[in-house]
C-alpha positions as CSV (number, residue, x, y, z in Angstrom):
1,X,-21.2,-24.5,3.6
2,X,-20.8,-20.6,4.0
3,X,-24.0,-18.8,4.4
4,X,-23.6,-15.8,2.2
5,X,-27.2,-14.6,2.8
6,X,-26.2,-13.7,6.4
7,X,-23.4,-11.4,5.3
8,X,-23.8,-7.6,5.1
9,X,-21.2,-7.4,2.4
10,X,-21.1,-3.6,2.1
11,X,-20.8,-3.1,5.8
12,X,-18.1,-5.8,6.0
13,X,-16.1,-4.1,3.3
14,X,-16.5,-0.8,5.0
15,X,-15.4,-2.3,8.4
16,X,-12.2,-3.9,6.9
17,X,-11.7,-0.8,4.9
18,X,-11.7,1.4,8.0
19,X,-8.9,-0.7,9.4
20,X,-6.9,-0.4,6.2
21,X,-7.8,3.3,6.1
22,X,-6.5,3.8,9.6
23,X,-3.2,2.2,8.7
24,X,-2.7,4.3,5.6
25,X,-3.8,7.3,7.5
26,X,-1.0,6.9,10.2
27,X,1.5,6.0,7.4
28,X,1.0,9.2,5.5
29,X,0.4,11.4,8.6
30,X,3.7,10.3,10.0
31,X,5.6,11.2,6.9
32,X,4.8,14.8,7.5
33,X,6.4,14.5,11.0
34,X,9.7,13.0,9.7
35,X,11.6,16.3,10.1
36,X,10.5,16.6,13.8
37,X,11.2,12.9,14.5
38,X,14.7,13.2,13.1
39,X,15.4,16.1,15.5
40,X,13.7,14.4,18.5
41,X,15.3,11.1,18.1
42,X,18.6,12.3,16.6
43,X,18.4,10.3,13.5
44,X,18.7,11.1,9.7
45,X,16.3,10.4,6.8
46,X,17.5,6.7,6.5
47,X,16.8,6.1,10.2
48,X,13.4,7.8,10.5
49,X,12.0,6.2,7.3
50,X,11.7,2.9,9.3
51,X,8.6,4.4,10.9
52,X,7.0,3.8,7.6
53,X,9.3,1.0,6.2
54,X,8.9,-1.1,9.4
55,X,5.1,-1.0,9.2
56,X,5.2,-1.9,5.5
57,X,7.6,-4.7,6.1
58,X,5.4,-6.1,8.8
59,X,2.5,-6.1,6.4
60,X,4.6,-7.7,3.6
61,X,5.6,-10.5,6.0
62,X,2.1,-11.3,7.3
63,X,0.2,-11.0,4.1
64,X,1.7,-14.2,2.5
65,X,-0.2,-16.1,5.3
66,X,-3.5,-14.6,4.2
67,X,-4.3,-17.4,1.8
68,X,-3.6,-19.9,4.5
69,X,-5.6,-17.9,7.1
70,X,-8.6,-17.7,4.8
71,X,-8.5,-21.3,4.1
72,X,-8.3,-22.3,7.8
73,X,-10.1,-19.6,9.8
74,X,-13.4,-17.7,9.5
75,X,-13.4,-14.1,8.3
76,X,-14.9,-13.0,11.6
77,X,-12.0,-14.6,13.6
78,X,-9.5,-13.0,11.3
79,X,-11.2,-9.6,11.6
80,X,-11.1,-9.9,15.4
81,X,-7.4,-10.7,15.6
82,X,-6.5,-8.0,13.1
83,X,-8.4,-5.4,15.2
84,X,-6.7,-6.5,18.5
85,X,-3.3,-6.2,16.9
86,X,-3.9,-2.8,15.4
87,X,-5.5,-1.4,18.6
88,X,-2.5,-2.5,20.7
89,X,-0.2,-0.8,18.2
90,X,-2.2,2.4,18.5
91,X,-2.1,2.4,22.2
92,X,1.7,1.7,22.4
93,X,2.5,4.5,19.9
94,X,0.2,7.0,21.7
95,X,2.7,7.0,24.6
96,X,5.9,6.1,22.7
97,X,8.9,7.9,24.2
98,X,11.7,6.3,22.2
99,X,12.1,5.3,18.5
100,X,12.2,1.6,19.3
101,X,8.9,1.7,21.2
102,X,7.4,3.8,18.4
103,X,8.5,1.1,15.8
104,X,7.1,-1.7,18.0
105,X,3.7,-0.1,17.8
106,X,4.1,0.4,14.1
107,X,4.9,-3.2,13.6
108,X,1.8,-4.4,15.5
109,X,-0.2,-2.0,13.4
110,X,1.4,-3.5,10.2
111,X,0.4,-7.1,11.4
112,X,-3.3,-6.0,12.0
113,X,-3.5,-4.2,8.6
114,X,-1.7,-7.1,6.9
115,X,-4.6,-9.4,7.9
116,X,-7.3,-6.9,7.2
117,X,-6.2,-5.8,3.7
118,X,-6.4,-9.1,1.9
119,X,-9.4,-10.0,4.0
120,X,-11.3,-7.1,2.5
121,X,-10.5,-7.9,-1.1
122,X,-11.3,-11.7,-0.2
123,X,-14.8,-10.5,0.8
124,X,-15.3,-8.5,-2.3
125,X,-14.1,-11.3,-4.6
126,X,-16.2,-13.9,-3.0
127,X,-19.3,-12.3,-1.6
128,X,-20.2,-9.7,-4.3
129,X,-21.7,-10.6,-7.6
130,X,-19.6,-10.1,-10.8
131,X,-21.8,-7.3,-12.1
132,X,-21.1,-5.2,-9.0
133,X,-17.5,-6.2,-8.5
134,X,-16.0,-3.1,-10.0
135,X,-18.1,-0.7,-7.8
136,X,-17.3,-2.8,-4.7
137,X,-13.6,-2.8,-5.5
138,X,-13.9,1.0,-6.0
139,X,-15.5,1.4,-2.6
140,X,-12.9,-0.9,-1.0
141,X,-10.0,0.9,-2.7
142,X,-11.6,4.3,-1.9
143,X,-11.4,3.6,1.8
144,X,-7.7,3.2,1.6
145,X,-6.9,5.7,-1.1
146,X,-8.8,8.5,0.7
147,X,-6.4,8.2,3.7
148,X,-3.4,9.8,1.8
149,X,-5.9,12.7,1.1
150,X,-6.5,13.3,4.8
151,X,-3.3,11.8,6.3
152,X,-0.8,14.6,5.6
153,X,-3.2,17.4,6.4
154,X,-4.4,15.4,9.6
155,X,-0.8,14.9,10.6
156,X,0.4,18.3,9.9
157,X,-2.4,20.0,11.9
158,X,-2.0,17.7,14.9
159,X,1.7,18.0,14.7
160,X,1.5,21.8,14.9
161,X,-1.0,21.8,17.8
162,X,-0.8,18.7,19.9
163,X,2.3,16.9,18.8
164,X,2.8,13.7,16.7
165,X,1.5,11.3,19.4
166,X,-2.0,12.8,18.9
167,X,-2.0,11.2,15.5
168,X,-2.6,7.9,17.3
169,X,-4.9,9.2,20.0
170,X,-7.6,10.2,17.6
171,X,-7.8,6.8,15.9
172,X,-8.9,5.0,19.0
173,X,-12.6,5.9,18.3
174,X,-12.3,4.9,14.7
175,X,-10.8,1.5,15.6
176,X,-13.7,0.8,17.9
177,X,-16.2,1.8,15.1
178,X,-14.6,-0.7,12.7
179,X,-14.6,-3.4,15.3
180,X,-18.4,-2.9,16.0
181,X,-19.3,-2.8,12.2
182,X,-17.3,-5.9,11.6
183,X,-19.0,-8.0,14.3
184,X,-22.3,-7.0,13.0
185,X,-21.6,-7.7,9.3
186,X,-19.6,-10.9,9.5
187,X,-21.4,-14.1,10.7
188,X,-19.5,-16.8,12.5
189,X,-18.8,-19.6,10.1
190,X,-17.4,-23.0,10.7
191,X,-14.1,-23.6,8.8
192,X,-12.4,-26.9,8.9
193,X,-8.6,-26.6,9.6
194,X,-7.0,-29.1,7.4
195,X,-3.5,-27.6,6.6
196,X,-0.3,-27.6,8.7
197,X,1.3,-24.3,8.9
198,X,4.7,-24.1,7.1
199,X,6.7,-22.3,9.8
200,X,10.0,-22.7,8.1
201,X,8.9,-21.2,4.8
202,X,7.3,-18.3,6.8
203,X,10.6,-17.6,8.7
204,X,12.8,-17.6,5.7
205,X,10.3,-15.4,3.7
206,X,10.3,-12.9,6.5
207,X,14.2,-13.0,6.7
208,X,14.5,-12.8,2.9
209,X,12.2,-9.7,2.6
210,X,13.8,-8.0,5.6
211,X,17.3,-8.6,4.3
212,X,16.4,-7.4,0.9
213,X,15.0,-4.2,2.3
214,X,18.2,-3.6,4.4
215,X,20.2,-4.3,1.2
216,X,18.2,-1.6,-0.5
217,X,18.4,0.8,2.3
218,X,22.1,0.4,3.0
219,X,23.2,-0.4,-0.6
220,X,24.8,-3.6,0.9
221,X,26.0,-6.5,-1.1
222,X,26.2,-8.8,1.9
223,X,22.6,-8.1,2.9
224,X,21.6,-8.8,-0.6
225,X,23.4,-12.2,-0.7
226,X,21.8,-13.1,2.6
227,X,18.4,-12.2,1.2
228,X,18.9,-14.3,-1.9
229,X,20.0,-17.4,0.2
230,X,17.0,-17.0,2.5
231,X,14.6,-16.6,-0.4
232,X,16.0,-19.7,-2.2
233,X,15.5,-21.7,1.1
234,X,11.9,-20.3,1.2
235,X,11.3,-21.4,-2.4
236,X,12.5,-25.0,-1.5
237,X,10.5,-25.2,1.8
238,X,7.4,-23.7,0.0
239,X,7.6,-26.4,-2.6
240,X,7.5,-29.0,0.1
241,X,4.4,-27.7,1.8
242,X,2.9,-24.5,0.1
243,X,2.6,-21.3,2.0
244,X,2.4,-19.0,-0.9
245,X,1.2,-20.4,-4.3
246,X,3.7,-19.2,-6.7
247,X,1.8,-20.8,-9.6
248,X,0.0,-17.6,-10.1
249,X,3.1,-16.3,-11.8
250,X,2.6,-18.8,-14.7
251,X,0.0,-16.4,-16.0
252,X,1.9,-13.9,-18.1
253,X,-1.0,-11.3,-18.3
254,X,-1.3,-11.4,-14.5
255,X,2.5,-10.8,-14.2
256,X,2.3,-7.7,-16.6
257,X,-0.8,-6.2,-14.9
258,X,0.7,-6.8,-11.5
259,X,3.6,-4.7,-12.4
260,X,1.4,-1.7,-12.9
261,X,-0.3,-2.3,-9.5
262,X,3.2,-2.4,-7.9
263,X,4.4,0.8,-9.6
264,X,1.5,2.8,-8.4
265,X,2.0,1.4,-4.9
266,X,5.7,2.6,-5.1
267,X,4.6,5.9,-6.4
268,X,2.0,6.6,-3.5
269,X,4.6,5.9,-0.9
270,X,7.6,7.5,-2.5
271,X,5.7,10.7,-3.2
272,X,4.3,10.7,0.3
273,X,7.9,10.8,1.6
274,X,9.6,13.0,-1.1
275,X,7.1,15.9,-1.4
276,X,6.3,16.6,2.3
277,X,10.0,16.3,3.3
278,X,11.1,18.5,0.3
279,X,8.4,21.2,1.1
280,X,9.6,21.4,4.8
281,X,13.4,21.0,4.3
282,X,13.9,22.3,0.8
283,X,11.2,25.1,0.7
284,X,11.1,25.9,4.4
285,X,7.5,25.4,4.8
286,X,5.6,24.2,7.9
287,X,4.3,20.7,8.5
288,X,0.8,22.1,8.1
289,X,1.6,23.5,4.7
290,X,3.2,20.1,3.7
291,X,0.1,18.4,4.8
292,X,-2.3,20.7,3.0
293,X,-0.2,20.3,-0.1
294,X,-1.1,16.6,-0.5
295,X,-4.8,17.1,0.1
296,X,-6.1,18.2,-3.4
297,X,-4.4,15.4,-5.3
298,X,-5.2,12.5,-2.9
299,X,-9.0,13.7,-2.6
300,X,-9.0,13.7,-6.6
301,X,-7.7,10.1,-6.6
302,X,-10.0,8.9,-4.0
303,X,-13.1,10.3,-5.6
304,X,-12.2,8.8,-8.9
305,X,-11.9,5.3,-7.4
306,X,-15.5,4.3,-7.3
307,X,-16.3,6.3,-10.6
308,X,-13.6,4.4,-12.4
309,X,-14.9,1.2,-11.0
310,X,-18.4,1.9,-12.3
311,X,-16.7,2.7,-15.8
312,X,-15.1,-0.7,-15.6
313,X,-18.5,-2.4,-15.0
314,X,-19.9,-0.6,-18.1
315,X,-17.1,-0.7,-20.7
316,X,-14.3,-2.9,-19.2
317,X,-10.9,-2.2,-17.8
318,X,-8.9,-1.3,-20.8
319,X,-9.9,2.3,-21.6
320,X,-9.8,3.7,-18.0
321,X,-6.4,1.9,-17.4
322,X,-4.9,3.2,-20.5
323,X,-6.1,6.8,-19.7
324,X,-4.9,6.5,-16.1
325,X,-1.5,5.1,-16.8
326,X,-0.9,7.6,-19.8
327,X,-1.9,10.5,-17.5
328,X,0.3,9.4,-14.5
329,X,3.2,8.8,-16.9
330,X,2.9,12.2,-18.4
331,X,2.7,13.9,-15.0
332,X,5.6,12.0,-13.5
333,X,7.8,12.9,-16.4
334,X,6.7,16.5,-16.2
335,X,7.3,16.7,-12.5
336,X,10.9,15.1,-13.0
337,X,11.5,18.1,-15.4
338,X,9.9,20.7,-13.2
339,X,11.4,19.7,-9.9
340,X,14.6,21.7,-10.4
341,X,12.5,25.1,-10.5
342,X,11.3,24.5,-6.8
343,X,7.9,26.1,-7.5
344,X,5.3,24.7,-5.1
345,X,2.3,25.5,-7.4
346,X,3.8,23.5,-10.2
347,X,4.3,20.6,-7.9
348,X,0.8,20.9,-6.8
349,X,-0.7,20.9,-10.2
350,X,1.4,17.9,-11.4
351,X,0.6,16.0,-8.3
352,X,-3.1,16.4,-8.9
353,X,-2.6,15.3,-12.5
354,X,-0.6,12.2,-11.3
355,X,-3.5,11.3,-8.9
356,X,-6.1,11.8,-11.6
357,X,-4.3,9.0,-13.4
358,X,-4.0,6.9,-10.4
359,X,-7.7,7.3,-9.5
360,X,-8.7,6.0,-13.0
361,X,-6.2,3.2,-13.2
362,X,-5.3,1.6,-9.8
363,X,-8.5,-0.1,-8.7
364,X,-9.2,-1.2,-12.2
365,X,-5.7,-2.6,-12.6
366,X,-6.3,-4.5,-9.3
367,X,-9.6,-5.9,-10.6
368,X,-8.1,-6.9,-13.9
369,X,-5.1,-8.4,-12.4
370,X,-7.0,-10.7,-9.9
371,X,-9.5,-11.5,-12.6
372,X,-6.8,-13.2,-14.7
373,X,-6.9,-16.1,-12.2
374,X,-9.6,-18.7,-11.7
375,X,-11.5,-18.9,-8.4
376,X,-9.3,-21.7,-7.0
377,X,-6.3,-19.2,-7.2
378,X,-8.1,-16.1,-6.2
379,X,-7.0,-16.0,-2.5
380,X,-3.5,-17.0,-3.5
381,X,-3.3,-14.2,-6.1
382,X,-4.7,-11.7,-3.6
383,X,-2.1,-12.8,-1.2
384,X,0.7,-12.5,-3.6
385,X,-0.4,-9.2,-4.9
386,X,-0.8,-7.7,-1.4
387,X,2.6,-9.0,-0.3
388,X,4.4,-7.5,-3.2
389,X,2.4,-4.3,-2.9
390,X,3.5,-3.7,0.7
391,X,7.1,-4.7,-0.1
392,X,7.1,-2.4,-3.1
393,X,5.9,0.4,-0.8
394,X,8.5,-0.4,1.7
395,X,11.3,-0.6,-0.9
396,X,10.1,2.7,-2.6
397,X,10.3,4.5,0.8
398,X,13.7,3.2,1.6
399,X,15.0,4.2,-1.9
400,X,13.4,7.6,-1.6
401,X,15.0,8.1,1.8
402,X,18.4,7.1,0.5
403,X,18.2,9.4,-2.5
404,X,17.0,12.2,-0.3
405,X,19.9,11.7,2.2
406,X,22.4,11.4,-0.7
407,X,21.2,14.6,-2.1
408,X,21.4,16.4,1.2
409,X,24.9,15.1,1.7
410,X,26.0,16.3,-1.7
411,X,24.6,19.9,-1.6
412,X,23.9,21.8,1.6
413,X,21.7,24.3,-0.2
414,X,19.8,22.4,-2.9
415,X,20.4,18.9,-1.6
416,X,16.6,18.2,-0.8
417,X,15.8,19.3,-4.4
418,X,18.5,17.0,-5.9
419,X,17.6,14.0,-3.9
420,X,13.9,14.5,-4.5
421,X,14.4,15.0,-8.2
422,X,16.3,11.9,-8.6
423,X,13.5,9.9,-6.9
424,X,11.0,11.4,-9.2
425,X,13.1,10.6,-12.3
426,X,13.2,6.9,-11.2
427,X,9.5,6.8,-10.8
428,X,9.0,8.3,-14.3
429,X,11.1,5.6,-15.8
430,X,9.2,2.9,-14.1
431,X,5.8,4.4,-15.2
432,X,7.0,4.4,-18.9
433,X,7.8,0.6,-18.5
434,X,4.4,0.1,-16.9
435,X,2.6,1.7,-19.7
436,X,4.5,-0.3,-22.3
437,X,3.8,-3.6,-20.6
438,X,0.1,-2.8,-20.3
439,X,-0.1,-2.0,-24.0
440,X,1.2,-5.5,-24.7
441,X,-1.7,-7.1,-22.8
442,X,-4.7,-5.1,-24.3
443,X,-5.7,-7.7,-26.8
444,X,-5.6,-10.6,-24.4
445,X,-7.4,-8.6,-21.7
446,X,-10.2,-7.6,-24.0
447,X,-10.7,-11.2,-25.0
448,X,-10.7,-12.3,-21.4
449,X,-13.0,-9.7,-20.1
450,X,-15.5,-10.5,-22.9
451,X,-15.6,-14.1,-21.7
452,X,-16.1,-13.1,-18.0
453,X,-19.0,-10.7,-18.7
454,X,-20.6,-12.9,-21.4
């Protein structure tokens, strides 16, 4: 039996949250450095985007194992392993002299974050009472959503003063704090290992996701066919001995709500690539200016995270999600129209408006999505959601980089604007679909939430 009374749940959430925060901080910090990395390593936007895409792909590959890990290892053991992997990645990247070495460190960081991220939400969903779940989810998502607020500014300032490697140096103390808090907050629990690891399914899932990402990045039919074959083999092997419980997709409300979660993840990563790159390449501003540009919107979204969670605890998820999705859809549509004017202050206002919507919607969408599943499927739903979130982020970064590079190739003067605008238009269309899908779930979601809180 697990001894919940020995847990310091809030501290445990903060400890795992710091790990996730650090991963997102590096991710958004490095986006500001892309123009400099392109010059230093002599690669284009498609090449340098693997600094982010490789990290996200590592998360997407390791997260499907989270349900298996949680069932067969203690939270404390998983936390320790995730910290070690992440710390190794930071050390390697602190001294990286080539792009392959930099990517190696980023992959290790992705593996560490990929274990910590679902672990944080598992702790929230299993250790916190239902009446406090919205607030705890808000605190958990705030630790990761505040990172985009700090990341670009943090990266821009360090890039302009000490160089991009300093982005990793200053995270070493933070990783040590996370490790200490986690050891204090998580008791050692005995967990019986009763499952055999499905190595074949894991390998083919990793190959399938990697191939699909390459197909997107290179617009390659052959990579897409290879991905399809690998994912079909994964599906067959997964049915023989379950690695990822795909039965969660039998819940149609879960599916529709999950789409909204994935679109927000795609938006966060695509905008963190498009806007800083456009501000530097298209508008000729410095990395510090590009970093400061992202700060107001990201801070706004981060602050609204726990506030929206408290609103969910009081009135349910429907109203804050409708408001958030509607606001983000309006802002993205307006940004797609305004992008051609190349006015930084208009971009700034619409980015803030977008993040107001995300702050009200994203953590409530995640809570509502996972709450569609009964407790026996909670870890599996968490694993599926986090896997698809990271892949959506990786795919959106790859697509944004492709559109950006195509725009630059088509027009030497306004190419950055053209490529960036095409990325924004695609996001706006995806948000319209997300809003429509959510509207179709409102009646069922209200009924389900009334039963949960009765």
